[in-house]
N, C-alpha and C positions, 0 to 999 in steps of 0.2 A: 341183843340191840347194837351193839360195838357194828356185827353182822353187817346191819340192815346202814350206818353210819358211814362206814371204808367202800362197802360196794353204793351207795350214793353219791359219794363224793370218786369215788370211778366210776359211774358215768356219768356227771358233771362235766367231771377234766375231759372225757373224751368227749364230748357235746362242744365243747367250748376249741374244743383242738379241729374237730371237724368246721365247724364255723367258721375258724380261719384262714385254713386252706379251702371253704368254701366262696368266702368272699372272694379272697386271695387273685379264684381265676377270671376274674371280669376285670381285672389291674392289667396294662399289660405291660408282656416282660422285655420288651427292646428298650435300650438306653440310646437316648438321641443326645449326643454334648450340646453343650450353647456353641450357639450362634459365634464364628471366628472371624464375624468383620472389625477390622479396626487393632487387628493383634499382627503380630511381629511371623514372620518363619520363624526361629532360632536360625542363628549360624551355625554353620560345622565347615568340618573341615575331612578329608576323605580320601583314598586314593581310588583308583582308577583303575576300574575293569583290569580294561588288558593293556593300559601301561605300569601301573601300579604306582605312578606320581598321583603327588597330593593336592587335592584343589580348595579352595573355602566356596561353601554354597553363593558369596554375594559376589565373589567374582562369576562366576557363572550366571546369575542372575539381573543383575544389575543393566548390564548391555541387551539386554531383552525384553520388546514396553510386554511381554504375559511369558511366563514359566513357569509347564506344569510336571510339578516331583511327583512320582509316581512310587511309592514302596511295594516291592514284588521279590518274588522267590521263586528259583526255580521247582520246588516241592509244593509247591500252592496251587491247587484245582481251579479259587476264582481268577488265581492271577494268568493262569492259560486263556479263560472264559474273555476275559476282557481284552485279551491282547490282539486280536486283530482290530477292536474298536478303537486302541494306541497307533494301529500300522492305517490306518483310514484318517483319522484325525494327522495326523504326521503326511500322508501324503496331499489331504487338503485342504492345508492350512501350511506356516512357515510357524506357526506356535515351536517353543524351544522345548522340548521333553528333556528332563532328567529322569535315570532310574535309580534308583537307593537301591541294592539289592539288599536283604534283610535274613542273617543266617544265614549263608548259602554256600556253598562246596562253589569253587573260582569255575570248574570242569562241568559242574553242573550245568552254573548258569549261560557259557557260552556253547551247552549245546544247545538249552532251552533256545537261546535267538537265534541261533545255526537254522534250526530248527523251525522257528516261526516267525523269523528276520528282525531287523533293531527298527525300533521308532526312535531310539534313545541317540541325542546330541553326544549328552554325555552316560557313564553308569559309574556311581561310586559306591562303596561299599558299604557294608554294615552289619560286621561279621560277629560281634557279639547284641549289636539290636540297641544298642543307649543310644545311639541315635537318634530312632526311630520313636524312642521314649522321650526322647528330651524335646521330640519334636511334636506328640503330643497323640502320638497316634496309636490305636488298639490293638490293631493286630495287621497283616495282611491283606488281599490289598488298600493300600488309602492315597490317597491323592488330594495331592495343595494344589490348587490355583493362583500365582499370586503374582501382582504388577514387580518394577523395576523396583522400586524398592523393598522389597522383601516384604509386604504386607498383604495378607490372605486375604485373597476375595471367596473363596470355595475352598472346602474341603467333602471330600466325598469317600463315606466309609464304607468299603468295601466295594467290589468290581462295578466297574467301570458302566452304566445304561446304555441305550443307544438316547435315552431324553439326557442325561450330563455330555455326553459330548456337541448336541444340539445345545444345549446350552451353554459350554466353551467355547463354541464355535462360533453361535450369536454375540456375545459378550470380547472377544480379540477381536471384533473385526468394527 
C-alpha cells in the first residue's frame, strides 16, 4: 500500500512539473524594459579613448540638439553589424554621435575603428562597465537618442536596424 501511494505521489509530481513547463512554452522569453520617455540620461564623466582627457557627458550633449549615445565594444559581433549603419547616419545627418566603449582594450577599440571607420564625435571609455550599468544598459550594443537637455527620447536595445535609423532620421529633422 505504501508503495502505491509513493508511486502515485511521484507520478502526480511529474505531471505537475510537466504542466508547468508546458504552460511556460506559450509565454514570450524576451524582456522589453519600460518606456524611457521623460527620463534623463545619467550624467557621467569618462576619459576619451584617443586623448585620455576627461569629459562630462552634459558638456558634450548640451551643445547639440540631438545626441546619439552608442555603447559598443570591439569584441561585440552585433556592434560590428550595426557599425555601417552608424557610418551612414553620420554621413547623411549632422547628429552628434558619442561612442561609449564598453569593457574593451584600447588597442582593440582603435583597431576596430581603423578597420570599419569612425562615426563618433567623441569616444569615451567605460573600462569596468559601471557607466553603462548606471545608464540602464543591459548589454552591448545599446543606443540612446537624447535631446540637448539629456532627456532620453528613444532607447534601442541590441544592434541598430535600418528601421531604427529611419526613425532617428525622422525625429532629428
